[in-house]
N, C-alpha and C positions, 0 to 999 in steps of 0.2 A: 213799642212793641218790636221785640226782637227777632228777627230773622234766619231761619237756618242759612247757615252760609253752605255755598259749594264746598268749601275746604272744610272737613270735619273729620274728628277720629273717632272710630269704634274700637269701643276697650273691649279687653276679654269678656267682661262680666256682660257684654250685649251695649252697655251704657252710651251716649254720644255725648262728645264733646265739641260743639261747633267753633268758628272762628270767633264769635262774640264770644263763648265761655272762655276761651282763650286768652283772648283779650283782657277780660274782665279781671281773670287770674292774674295776669303779668301785673297791670296798674295796682292791682289790690296789693301785691307783695313787694312794691316798691316801697323805699324808706325815704320820707315818708309815703304812706299809700294814697295813691290821687285816683279821682275818678277818670274812668276812660273816656276819648274823645268820641262817644257815642252820635252827637250831634253831626259831626264831619265825616262819619265813617261811611265808606262805599261798601254795602254788604252784597256779595256776588249771590245774584239768586240762584236757586236751583233750577236746573233746565226745563222741569216741568212748570215753571212758574214766570219763563221767560216771555212766552206770549202773550200772558195776561198784562203782565208788566208794560210791555210793549203798547198793546192795544189803550189800557188804562190812560197811559201818558197821551194819548191821543184824543180822547174823549174826556178827561177828567175836566172839561170846562164846559162842558156841553151838559147844562144841569136844569132844572127845572124849578122855578122860582115862584112865589108868593110875593104880594106885597101888604104889609103889616100897616099900610097907614103912615109910617114913616120912611121905611128901607125894606128893598127887596131881601127875605131870604131864601136862600138854597134849601129845597126841601127833598131832593133826590136828583138821581142822575136821568140824562135820559135814555131810556133803555132802547130806543129806535138807534140813535146813534151808535151805541154799544153794537148791536146786530148789523148795522150798516157797515161801520168798520170790519166786523168780524167777517163779512160774508166777502170783502176785498181784500182780504189777507192774501199774498200770495203763498199759492201752496195751500190755503185753507185752514181752517181751526177743526181740528178731528174731534173734539169734545167742545161743543157749543156752550152747553150747559154749563160744565163744569169751569169752563174759562169764564162764562159769567158771572158766576157765584164767587171766583177769585176777584174778578173785576169789582162786583158790589162791594166784596168785604173789605178789600182796599179802601173804595169810597167813602163809605160810613166809619172806618176807622180815621181816614183824615179828616172826614167832616166833625166828628166827634172831638178831635182833637183841635182842631181850628176854635169850634164853640167852646171848648172849655181854655183856651188861651185867651177868646175874646172875654170870657165872661172873668177872668182872675183879676 
């Protein structure tokens, strides 16, 4: 998943080049071409995603699980934990539902990636 970075260029035709796009192009133009270090890259979040990312970092281990007879399996994020943290953020969360959706999108993405890596 490539996030759009804060540092981005808007071209005359209206298209946008993100920091990720620029990095990928730079590495592909090397002689010989190389793969960019995406795994080690620190992506700068857009301002509107910073609060959701902060809350996600706090609640990402507050999960719901089931036991399948062999091991516990993560089924979902604990929504109560998410809203509990949102209620306590200094200054408050202006768009709680939008923030919640961003947090859940991140959670499901990383859960899917983890499951994919475990099954490889």
